[in-house]
N, C-alpha and C positions, 0 to 999 in steps of 0.2 A: 597517510594510512593511520588507522587505528589500531589503538590493540584489542579485541574483541575479549574483553571479557565483563563479567557482570556489574552492574555497579551496586556498593554496598549501603549506599546511602539518597538513591533516587526510585523512584517507581515506574522508570525508563529508563531504556538503556537503547541506544542508537546509532549504529557503526557500520563503517564502508574500512572491506578489509580485503587486501590479496590473497588472505589466508581464505582455507575452508573454514566455512561458518559454521558456530557451535547449538545448532538447531536442539538438541535434545539439554544443552546445558540454560538455553533462552527457555526453554519448555519447563525445564525444573525452577528458573528461577523468577518466572512470572505465577510460580503456582505458593501463594499467601493461605495463613491460617482463613480467613473469610472470601475466598473466593472459590465458587462450588463448579466455576468455568472456568477449562484455561481450551484456548479456541489458537491452535497452530496452523500457519501455514507454511508449506512450503513450494518454492518456484523452484524446477528442478528443470536442467537442459535436457532436451532433446534432441531426437533427431530427424524430425521433420518443422516445418511452419507453413501458414494458409501457404496455399500451390506450390512449397518448394517439400521435395523428398532428400534425404543424403545427408541432413546438416550435419557436419562431422567436432564441431566446434563454436563457441561465442566466444567473444571479446566484450569485457566492458570499461567502458571509461566514467569518467564522472569527473564535473567540478563538484570536488570534496568537498568547499566553504560553505557551497551553494545547499550544496545536497543534505548535508546534516540542518542548517538554516530550515530547508522545506521537511524536513523530517520533524524537526521541531513544531512545526505550525500544524501537521497534519497531524502530529498526536494531542495537539492544544484540539482541534479542531474536534478530534474523534472525541476529548471528553468534555467539551463543550454537547456534543451533541448525545454521547452518553457518560451522564455526568459519574454512573455507578463503576464505573471500570477502575480497575486499580493496579494493574500493570500493563503497560505496550515493550513490548522491541520491535524494534525493524531494522534489521542487518542487511547490507549489500554486498555482495560480494565484487568485487573489480580484477580486470586481468582476464587470463585468459583460458576455460573452461572447459572441461570435456563432456560429452553428453553422459546426462548421471548426475555430474558435478549441479549443488546447489547452488541455485544463481541469488535469492532471496531468503529471508525467512523473518515473518507477519507471526507475533504472539500477542495477545489480547485476553489479561482474566478479568474476572467480575463475578459476582455471587451469581448471578443466573446466566444461563446460558446465551439467551436472544441478545444482551446487549453484545456479550464477547464474538460470536459469528459474526452481527451488526459492524459492529467496531473494525474486527479484523479485517470482516470485505473490504468495508470505506477503505480503510489503510492500505492495501494492497492495491485495489483498482486505482484512489486516487495518487498513488505513487506513481504508477506505470504513466500516468497524464502530467505529471504535474515537478517530477524529482528531474535535475536536467543530467541526466545518466543513459550513453547512449550504447548501442547492443548491434555488434557486429556479427553477422551469420556467416559462417564457413560452411559450404557445401559443394559437391563433385563438379559443379557448374560456375562457380567462381567465389566472391564473397560479396556483403552489403551491407552497408550502416544503414538504419532505422533512428529518424532526428525526430523526436516530437517533446515537445512540453508544454502544459497549460498551467493557467493560474486555478490552485484550491476554491473550490466553492464555497465562502462559509454558511453556517445555518441562515444566517441571519439574509443571508443574500437568497437562498431559496424559498425560505419563507415568504420574502417579499414579493418573489416570481409567484409563488403558490398563491399568494393573495390577490396580486392583479390576476391573475388568472382565473382567480376565482369570480371576483369582481365583472367580470367580462363575461361569463359564463352567466352570473346572474342577469346581467345587462340585458345580454344573445336573448333567456329566456322571457325577460319583462316587457323586450318589442317583439317578442314571437305572442305572447298572450295578450296581448296591443291590439295586435294584427289580426287575429282570430275572430 
């Protein structure tokens, strides 16, 4: 587990902790003199999930060394996609959480809101499918672990896929024009 204190000499704050996450400190840390936007996302344990009411607790486990590696890759990818972002904080809780406890904090600062919103959304959405973090839900009828993780899609890969898709569409249009 990491000491969940803001860094003093970097623009990235990544941590996993069994202690409550310092969301207010992360938001304050992300604010810089040249940032006109600070977007904070808090993922909070709730009392239900899809098709399941009565959730009483969540438990998170993580492959900690790999989680921090994934968080680093994620942050690097966000900086490629939104070069203007200033600071990024990604903090995740492990251990047992009660309903209402904060499980994850993502904070991004930027000179303008669009980049901050988009980068923060990318970070949380990508974290959920790529980081080796496992969640168990306890509810009135039992408990269950969710086990998913995928690779981070780089902007270059997405650009290549989009380019191929555009080429296929262009070829289809030419073929349709020749046929008509």
